[in-house]
C-alpha positions in Angstrom: -55.3 16.2 -38.4 -58.4 16.6 -36.9 -56.9 18.6 -34.7 -56.0 21.4 -37.6 -59.5 20.6 -38.7 -61.4 22.4 -36.5 -59.5 24.8 -35.7 -59.8 25.9 -39.7 -63.6 25.7 -39.5 -64.1 27.6 -36.0 -61.8 29.9 -37.6 -64.8 30.0 -41.2 -67.5 30.6 -38.7 -65.6 33.6 -36.7 -64.7 34.8 -40.2 -68.2 34.7 -41.5 -69.5 36.2 -39.0 -67.4 39.1 -39.0 -68.3 39.4 -42.4 -71.7 39.5 -42.1 -71.2 43.2 -39.9 -69.3 44.2 -42.4 -66.3 45.6 -39.8 -62.1 45.7 -39.9 -60.8 42.5 -38.1 -58.0 42.3 -36.5 -56.8 38.4 -37.3 -53.7 36.3 -35.5 -52.7 33.1 -36.3 -49.6 31.0 -34.5 -47.5 29.0 -34.6 -44.5 26.8 -32.0 -42.6 29.4 -33.3 -44.0 32.6 -33.4 -47.5 35.3 -33.8 -48.8 37.1 -36.8 -51.3 39.6 -36.9 -53.0 41.7 -39.5 -55.0 44.1 -39.6 -57.4 43.7 -42.8 -60.1 45.6 -44.4 -63.9 45.4 -44.0 -64.2 44.0 -48.0 -60.8 41.4 -47.1 -59.0 42.7 -50.0 -56.2 44.3 -48.4 -53.9 44.4 -45.5 -53.7 47.9 -43.5 -51.3 46.8 -41.3 -49.0 44.1 -39.9 -46.5 42.4 -37.1 -44.9 39.5 -36.4 -41.6 38.1 -34.4 -40.3 37.9 -37.5 -39.0 41.2 -38.5 -35.5 42.3 -37.4 -36.6 45.1 -35.7 -38.7 43.5 -33.4 -36.3 40.2 -33.0 -33.5 42.9 -31.4 -36.6 44.0 -28.8 -37.1 39.6 -27.6 -35.8 38.0 -25.0 -34.6 35.5 -27.2 -37.4 32.3 -27.9 -40.8 34.5 -30.4 -42.7 32.0 -29.4 -44.1 33.2 -25.8 -46.3 35.5 -24.1 -44.1 38.4 -23.8 -43.1 38.4 -27.6 -47.5 38.3 -28.5 -47.6 41.4 -26.3 -45.3 42.5 -28.3 -46.5 41.9 -31.7 -50.1 43.8 -29.4 -49.2 47.0 -28.6 -46.8 46.8 -32.2 -50.1 45.7 -34.3 -51.8 49.1 -32.2 -49.9 51.3 -33.3 -49.5 50.7 -36.5 -53.2 49.7 -36.9 -54.2 53.3 -35.3 -51.5 55.0 -37.9 -53.4 53.5 -40.9 -56.8 55.3 -39.3 -58.4 52.1 -37.6 -59.4 52.6 -33.7 -62.2 49.7 -34.1 -61.6 46.3 -35.3 -63.3 42.7 -35.1 -61.4 40.1 -33.4 -60.9 37.3 -35.6 -58.7 34.6 -33.2 -58.8 31.4 -36.4 -59.8 29.4 -34.5 -57.5 29.4 -31.6 -59.0 29.1 -28.2 -59.2 32.3 -26.1 -55.9 31.6 -24.4 -51.9 32.5 -23.7 -50.3 33.8 -26.3 -53.4 35.3 -27.6 -55.6 36.6 -24.9 -51.8 38.9 -24.7 -51.7 39.8 -27.9 -55.2 40.9 -27.3 -54.6 42.5 -24.0 -52.0 44.3 -25.2 -53.3 45.7 -28.2 -56.6 47.4 -25.9 -54.1 48.1 -24.0 -52.8 50.6 -27.0 -55.2 51.4 -28.7 -57.5 48.6 -30.1 -61.1 48.5 -30.0 -62.8 45.5 -29.8 
């Protein structure tokens, strides 16, 4: 359990810095089987856009397993498109304490390529 608590502590510290900036944030969460992303407004009270590997239309685009780097790239592209439709271009990246490699990095790179700035 200590590993999870350390990650949560890092995530809280990151969110505190983002709150000071007053920026809209791209929040990422991952589990062994799925990847989730949300764009949350600066007040922290409203989700402007969301995407996850649980969505039926996205599951059809995945080749089987949803907990891999390819799935994270797809979620990154989709969240960027949905954020732009909501009028958001510039965000702060909240990785929720997860290390910036693998699926988290793939999602961030895909979102940048699709037009989000962070």
